[in-house]
Structures are given as structure tokens and as C-alpha cells.
N, C-alpha and C positions, 0 to 999 in steps of 0.2 A: 803560602802567600799570606801577607798581613791583612788584617781586617781593613786597614786604610786603603791597600791596593785593590781589594775587592770592591770597596766603595767607589774608588776612582773609576775602575772599569765600568761599574754599573752606571755611574753618572755619564761616562762617555757614550754608552749604549743608549741611555735615555736621551742625551742630546742629539744623537744620530736619528733616533725615532722622531724626535720633535722636529728636526730639520726636514725629515722626509714628509711629515704631515704638513709642514709649512709649504714645502715645494708642491705637494698635491693641491693644497689650498690655492697657492699662487697660480698653478696651472688652470684650475677651474675658474679662478677669477679672471685670468687672461682670456680664456675662451669667452666668458660672458661679457667682459669689458670691451673686447674687440668687435663685438657685434654691432653693426650699424645697418639699419634698413635702407636699401637703395630705393630710389624713386619708383622704379618699376616693380618693386617687391622682391628683387633678387638681392642677396645680402652679403655683406662682408662678415667674417668671423675670425676665430682664434688664429693668432699669428699674423703679424703685419704683412707678410708676403702674400699669404692666401687672401687676406682681407683686401689688399690692394688689387690683386688679380680679379677678384669677383666684383668689386665695385667698378673696375674698368670694364668688365664684361657686361655688367648691367647697363652702363652708359652706351657701349657699342651696340648692344641689342636694340636700344631705343633708336639710335641713329639708323641702324639697318632697317628697322620697320618703316621709318619715314622715307628712306631712300627707295625701298622696294615699292611702296605704295605710290611714291612720286615718280616712278619710272627712271630714276637715276641709277642704272644698273652698273655703270663703270665704277662709280664711287661705292656702290653696294658690294661689289666684289672685293674691293680693298678693305671695306669695313668687316666683311665676313672673315677674311683672312686674319685680321687683327683679333676679332672675337674668338676665333678658334684657338689662337695662340694664348690669349688670356685665360680662356676656359680650361684649356689643357694644362696650363701652368697651375691653376687652382686645383685641378684634379690630382696633379702630381704632388702638390704640396700637402695634400691630405691623404696620400696613398702610400707613404713610406712605412717602414717597420715600426718606427716610434709611434706614429699615429695609430697603427693597427693595434699595438699593445695598449695605447691609451684608451681605445674603445672598449677594452675588456677590464678596465679598472672601475672600482665603485665610484659613485657620485658623478664623475665627469664622463664616464664611458658612454652613456646614452646620448649625451650632448655631442660628443665627438662623432659618434656614429651618424647622428642626424646631419651634422655639418658635412660629413663625407658624402652622404646621399645627395645633399644639395649641390655639391660640386660636380658629382657624376651626372646629375640631371642636366645641369647647364651645359656641360661638355657634350653630352649625347644630343641635346637639341642643336648645338652649334655644328655638329658633324653629320648628323643623320637627317634632321628635319629642315633646317634653314637653307642648306644648299639646294634642295629640291624646290623649295618655295622661291628661291632666288632665280632658278632656271625657268620658272613659270612666268611668262609675260602676262601681268594682270590685265593688260589691254585686250587680251584674248577674251576676257569675260564681258567685254563691252562692245556695243554695236559700232560699226564703221559704215557710214553712208547707208544707214537703215538696215544693215545686215550683220549678223554674227557669224563668225567662221566656225561652223559646227565640226568640220573635219579637224581643225586645230584643237578644238575643245576635247575631242575624243583622243587626240594624240597625247595630251598632257594628263589624261585620266589616271593612267597607271602610276605615274610619278606622284600625283597628289594622294593617291591611296597609300603609297609607301610612306609619304611624309605624315599623313594622318595616323598611320599605324605606329610610327616612331614616337609621335607625341603622346599617344594614348598609352604606350608601353612605359614611357617616362612617368606619366601621371600615376600609373598603377604601382610603380616602384616607390614613389613618394607616398602614396596612400598606405603602403604597408609599413611605413615608419611609425612606431609608437610615439605618442606625444605626452603620455601621462607623466613621465618623470623628467621632462625637459625643463630647463630654466626658461623663464618667461621670454627672454630675448630670442632664444633659438626657436621656441614654440611659435612665436610671432613670425619669425623669418620663414619657417616652414609653412605656416598657414598662408602667408602672403605669396609665397612661390606657388603653392597649390592653386590659389586664386588666379594667378597669372597664367598658369598652364591650363586651367579650366577655360579661360578666355581663348587661349591659343587653340585648344581642342575645338571650341566653337567655330573658330575661323577655318581650321584645317578640315573639320568635319563638313562645314558648309561648302568649302571649295571642292572637297571630294565628291559630295553628293551632287553639287552643281555640275561638275564635269561629267558625271554619269547620267544625270537626268535631263540636262539642258538640251543636248542634241535631239533626242526624240521629242521633247516638249516643243522644240522650235521647228519641228517638221522635217528633221533629217530623214525619217523613214516614211514620210507621207504627211500631207497637210493636217494641221490641227486647228481647232477653233476654241476660244475661251471667252468667258464672260469677265470683263474688267468692271468691277463694281466699286463705286465711291461710297465710303462710309461717312455719313453726315454727322460730324461730331456736335453739331448744334442740338441734335436730338439723340441722346445717348442710348446705346445698346451695349450688351456685355462685351462683345468683341471690339467695340469702338463706337460706332454710330449706326444709325438707321441706314439700311441699304437704300440709296437714292438713285442717282443716275447710273446707267450701265452702258457699256459698249461691247460689241462683238469684235474680238481680235482674231485675225487669221495669221498663222505662222506656217511658212513653207520654206524648207531648205535654209533656215536661218533668217529669212526675211519676214518682218512683222509689219502688218498694216491694220488699220482700223476700218472695219467694214460698215457698221451701222451703230446707231445709238438709240437709247430709250430711257425710260424711267420706271421705277417700281410702281408709281401711280398708274402708268399705262397698263401694267400687268393686272393691277387691281385685286380686289378680294375674290378668293376662290369660293365658288358655290359648293364645291365638293372638296372639303379640306384634305390635304395630304396626310398620310399616316405619320404619326410622330412617335418617337421613342417613349415608352410608358413612363420612364422616370422624368423626362422633360414635360410630358403631358400632365403629370401629377403636380408639377410646379407652375405651369403656364397654361393649362387647359389646351384648347385647340388653336390658340393664337399663332404659334410658330408655323402651323400647317395651313393657316387661312390667309394671313396677310404677309405680303413680301417684306413689309417693314418690320415684321416681328420674328423673322426666321432666326435672328441672332440674339434673342432673349437669353439663349444658352451661350456660355462662353466657349463651348466646344465647336470650333470653326468647321470641322468636317461635317457636323450635323447641319449647321446653317447653310453651308455651300451646297450640299446635296438637295436640301429643300428648295433653295433658290433656283438651282439648275432645273429641277422638276417643274417649278412654277413657270420658268421661262419657256420650257418645252410645251407646256399647255397653252401658253400665250402665243408663241410664235410658230409652233409646229415643228421646230428643229431642235437638235440637241447640241451640246458642246462637250469638249473633252476635259473641262476643268473650270474652276472659278478662282480669279485673282482679285483680292480686295486691297484697296489703298485708302488713305484719307488725305485731307488738305494739308496736314502737317508734312506728309511725304512730299507733296508738291513743293512746299516751302524749302525742303532740303534739296530737292532736285533743281530748283531755280537758283540755288546758290552755286550750282555747277554749270547750268546752262546760261545763266544771266537772265535779264528780263525777257518776258515773252508777251507779245502783243496779241490780244484776242480780237477777232473780227468785231467791229462795232466801236472800237476806240479804247477799251480798257487795256492797260498794261499790267501784267502780273509780275510782282517782285517777291523775292524770298522773304523779306522782312514784313510784308503786308498781305500776302496772299491768304493767310488764315483769316484775318479780319475781313478781307474783301469777300471771301466766299461764305463765311459763317455769320457775318454781322451786316456788312454794308449791303449785300445783295438782298437780304430780307427786309431791310429798311427802305430800299429804293425801288425794288422790282415787284411786280405781281407774280402770281403762281406760274403762269406760262412763261413770263420773262425770266424767272429764276431758273426754270428747267433748261431753257435755251442757253442761258449764260453758263450754267454749270457744264453742259455738254460741250459748248464751244471752248471753255477754259481747259477741260480735260483733253480735248483734241489738240489744242495748241501746245500744251506742255508735252504731251505724248509725241507730237511731231518734232518738237525741239530736241527732246531726248534722243530720238532715233537719228536725226539728220544733222544737228549742229555739231561743230567741232568743239566738244566740251572738254573741260579739265578732268582727266581720268582720276586724279587723286581725289578731287572734290566729289566726283560721281561715286566712286567706291565708298568714300566716307558716308555719303548720303544713303546708299543702300545698306551699309553696315549698321548705321544708326537706326534706320527705319525698321530693319529686321530685329535688331536688339530690343527695340521698344514695341515690337509686335504690331507695327503699323502696316507692314506688308504681309499678307497672309495668302497662302495658295493651297488649293485642294485639287488633286487629280482624280478623275473618274476611273483611272486605270489602277487596279489594286496594287500591282507590282511597283508602280511609281510612288503611290501613296505610302507604301510600306518603306520605301527608301527614305522618304522624308521623315518618317517615324514621329517622334515627339519633339522635333525641332521647333524653334520659335516660328520659323516660316510656316510650318504646318498649322500652327495655332491650336494644337490639340490640348485637351485637358487630360493629362495622363492619369490612369487609374493605379499606376505603380510608379515609384520614384525613389531615387537613392537618398535624397534629402527632403525633409518635409516642406511642403509649400502651403500657404494660406492664400486663397483667392478673395479679392474684393472687386466685385463686378457691379457696374452701375447701369440701370435701365431707366429711361425717362418715364415718369408716370403722369406728366402734366399735359401731354399732347401738344407740347410747345417746342420752341427752338431756343430754350434758355441755357442749354448745355455750354454755350460759348462763355457764359458769365460765371461758371462754377469753378471753384478752386478747392482742391482736395489734398489731404495728407493722410498718412498711415504710419503708425508705429507698431511693430511687432516685438513683444518682449518675451524672452524665453524664461520660463519659471522652473518650478521644482520637478524632480523626477518622481514618478509614481511606481509603485512596486511591480505592477504588471508590465513594465517596460515602456509605458507611455511618458510623455513630457507635457507639462502644462505650458500653455501659451496664452498671452493676452494681446488682443488687437485693440488699438485705439484709432478710430477713423473720424476725421473731422471734415465737414463740408461747409464751405463759405460761399455766399452769393455776392458777386460784385455787380449784379444787375442794377440799373437805375430804378428809381421808384416811379418814373413816368417817362413818356416819350417813345416807347417802343411801338413798332407797327403791329397790326393784326397778324401778319405772317409770323412774327416772333412769338406773340402771346398765344397763338393757336387756340386750343380748346380750353385752356385754363382749368384743368381738372382738379386743381388744389383749391378751387374757390376763388381766391384772389389771383388774378391772371399774372401778377408779378412774382408770385410765390412758386419756386421750383419744387415739384414733387419728384423725388428720386427713390426708386426701389433698389435698395442696396442688398445684394446677395453676398453672403460670406460663406466660403467653402472651406471646410476643414481639410487637413491632409488626408490621403486615402486611409480608411480604417479609423479615422479620428472621430471626435464627438464634440458637441457644443454643450457647455456647462451653464452659461448664463449670458444674458444680453441686457444692456442698459442704454437708454437714450438720454443724454444730458444728466447722467447719474441716477436715473430712475429706471426700474424694471419696465420693459416695454413688450407688448405682444408682438409676436413674429410668426410668419409662416415657416414651414419646414418641409424638408424632403431629402432625397438622396439622388446624386448624379455621379456616376462613374466612381463608386465606392467612397464618395465624399459626402458627409452630412452637410446640408445646406440650410441656412436660416435666411429669411427674407424680411427685411425691415423697411417700413415706409418712413422716409426722412424728408420733411418739408422745411424749406429754408426761405425766409423772406429776404428781400434786398438788404444787403449790409449785415445780415445775421450769420451766425456760425452754429452748427449743431454738431454734437459729438456722440458717436456710437461706439460702445465698448462691448467686446465679445470675449468671453473666457472659453478656451478650447483645450482639447487634448489631441496630441498627435496619435498616429497609429502605434502599435506595439513595436518595440525595438527600432525606433526611428533614429537615424544617425545623421550627422552633418548639420551645417548651419541652415536654419529655416530660410525660406525665400518667400517674398510677396509676389503674387501674380495679380495684375491690375488691369482694369479697362483703360486703354489709351484714350486720352482726353485732349481738348484743345490747348490746354496749358499743362506744363509738367507737374507731376505729383511731387510732393515733399515726403520722403520716406526715410525710415530708420528701422534697422533690426538690432535689437539689444540682445547680445548673445550671453551665454553663461558657460561654465565649464561642463565638460561631458559628464554623463551620469556615472561613469566608472572611475572618476577621479576622486 
């Protein structure tokens, strides 16, 4: 063969290799370029066919959710059938031999494997979890004519358990997908889907636990009594607000009624303080075991609930089976579902004004005794409307979901097996000493002896920093507190004891909790080092800073922290629920192994 022939064959092989490299590059580019993030976090990806199917599935999933919550089950059945068709088609489009081979190629292989797992996850949810949730009439979880059907609740328990297991299994399969070598679009898509499934796990887990614990809690196996406690957000405490008015609730065979009411002031100061956990006592001395208003200086609601139950037992001579805490913001959400509620005496409570009515107007217009009577009457009126009025089920479920998500409804059972079922859920209000992703707590306790909490506005930014050699991660918290209080014109009931000196200055004791096993490195107030108290609670290092803010002013507290060793996942902020929403941001960073 001539030299020129060899040269031509070499050039042809070179061109074939070049074309193959171009095809691989185009394949990888097509995968990345076809990725579009769907509104609900479910994504389209490589290949127009698979992309279209998955985007359609995302839209159908949103429709299905709205139809189920709204009780439109006929349309929901049709939507589910369409969702299963689209999800199945996406699974098929990513499951052929060509895709299988593509998963094993360099560069694009990891991305195609992740896309395949996303398609499988959506299809599994559509076929294994959603049908069960669709068969469950959500009205079962709501009262009808003052009674919940506990027998029906028990009947759906097994199906809800199966649905929850399917969702958790799907989440576990997605958690096993490596993200280190994925292109940005696919990594974002996978992260968003994990977030959506985490939310779904929260819902299915809550429904599963609710179906298991609600029947006995509602007296299916014998009467139960509970303390319903209102957290007064005008005077902040770590779990929300000072425990103020309370009511004794009796539940029997699904029927719930309010038996009697009282206030923490009537319980009064204990001459013989209750025993307090040593860690809590080191932070707050004997206050939580002495004063009903101070039981929740700790953010761990089970501790506060036990103390309050024991204080009530000393006061009234009887015991209860648990403690349920709510705040006025919960009432505002419920009133959106029930409509306006008239309180004996002439006041009408509405969803858009009830927080101001209870936390501001009442203190400006009524004396101490009148305030207590008004709070008790308001709670009774909303409670009665919730149990007896023909309410919008969708709005009511949304109110409960939002309240529990924001940790505004908290419950503790005196029965260990029931409390164990609740675990570390938001409803339990527990401060976990172990967690899969690190959390930083920012908890507020009023130090003014006043009712200025209504006027506070708060924000928090948590920034993820560098990785440390021992497996920890640096974090920086930036917390700001602003006072919208007027400079004059507030009543003595609002100004209270004025412990900050100037009665219009709000003194707030800010407790910052590291993740379990973490540490605090430095603390600054308005950019300057500041003295702080310190301690430990439930494996979390705690710093306690005094932040005083005048009307119209803003103060900034910065805390540098470390996570525990080998922490994974996106950090979370845990916050005291307040009268107005927090402004929050978590600034993430790449994982330490990238």
C-alpha cells in the first residue's frame, strides 16, 4: 500500500474519532440544554420526549394536590390517571438499552443516571403513593358537628402507613444518587426534587402519625383531658410566647368540648419550685420551675409542657393527659376557614385583624381582669366555631398545615408511647439532640417584663462557610431585630415593668443554639464583640445575648459557629414563632467532598 493510501486511511479514522467525540459532546450538551426546572421542583431533561412527559407530570401533580385538598375527587381520579401515563412514559423513555449504555459512558454517564433516578422516583410516587392518598378522604381528619369519626380514622391508618413507606423509600433512593460530578442543571433538578419529596414526607408522615395517635388522643379508648394553652406573642418566649390563658379540653369517643378556663396568673408563683433539668437550670436558674410564664424559656416544648402540667396539677388538684399550645396567629389562620366569629360582648374576630385585636388593642383598651376575660371568651368562640360550623375543608387543612409548619401548634402527650410516635416532628416541638442536617436555633425571650413583642420585626441569614479538617463546617449567623413601637402613647399594660430602663425600649434575650456537637467561635453586636452567657442544652452549645432596641432602631447580632463533625445536608434555621413573619435566608455552599 502506498504512503498516500495509508495517510488517507489514517485521516478517515481521525475524522471518525472526531465525529464520535462531537456526537458525545452533542449528547452531553443535549442532556444539559434540555433541562428546565418545573415550578414544583420536578424537571424536564435530556430528550424532548422525556422532557415533555416530565414537565406534564409536574403540572399534573400540582393539579392533583389542589384537587385532593379541595375534595374534588372525581377530577382527581382523572388527573391521577393522566399523571401515571406521563410519569410512566418518562420512565420508559429513560429506560431503554441506549440510555442504559449512555449511563456507563464517561462525562455524561453520571448525569444520565441521575435523570433516570428522577424519572423512576416520579413514576413510583404516581403509582404507589398518590393512589393511596387519593383514596383517603381528607374530611376524615376534620370534625363534623363537633365530632371526629375515630373508627374511620383507624380504618385508613394502614393505607397511610403504606403510602408513607413508599414516599420514604423513594426519598432514600434519591439520597443515594451521587451529586459530585453532575452538571449544574441536573444537580439543581435533583436537589429541588429532594426538597419536594422531603415536604411530601412531612405530609405523609404527619398523616400516618395522625391516623395512629388521633383515635386514642380523642378518647376512642376512654376519656382524655388536655390543657389548651395560648402562647402570648406580645411577651416572647422561646417556643413562641408566654403561656397565658388556658382551657381544659375533654375528648371522648371523638367528641371534644371545653370544660373550664383559667390563666397562668391564677396558678401564680410556686413556693416550692419544680425540679428542672440541670442544663436548663444552668441557663435560666429556677425560673422555669417557679413561674408558669417562664416554663418555656427553653425551646424544647416537651420540657415546658411537663412543667406546666405539673404546675396546673398543684393549682387545681387534677391531672391532664397532655398539653396543646397555640398562638393568635393560629386563630387568624383558622378564621380564614371559619369566617368571622363574634365574641360575647360585641367584638367580632376576623382573620386579618385578630392578631392586632388580641396582642395590641386589648392591652390598650382593657385592664388586667378585662384582658383575661376577653382572651378566654375569644378562645372559646373560635374553638366552638371550629368544631361546629360548616367550614371550608380546604382552607381548614391549609390552616393546620401552615400552623404546624411554622411550629405554632405544639402538642405533648403524657403517655410515653404516644410521645415517641410524635418523635422530633414539628408538632412535638422537640429540640433534637441528633439530626440528619445541621440546624441553628435562634430563640427569643422577652427581658423587658412588657408586651412589646407585637412591635418587633426580626430577620436571620445563615451563611455556610469553609470546611474544617475534623469534619466540621463553619457557619455565620446574622440576626437583626427592629422595633416598630411608637415613642409614646402606649398603655401601662403594654409597657409593663420596663426592665430596660426606658419603658419603650424592648429588651430581648436572644439564645443562639449550635447544631448538635457544634461550637460557638465569636459573637458580635452591631459589629463589636459583646459579652454573652453560655451553656449547653441537648448537645447544643448555647450563647445568650442581651439585645435592647429602641423604637425605630435596628440591632444586629452576628455569631460565628461550627457544626458537629461529619455534618451533611443543607443547614436549617429553627426560630421562635412571632407575631409577624421572619425574613430568612440560608446561603449554601458546595459539599466538603467536592
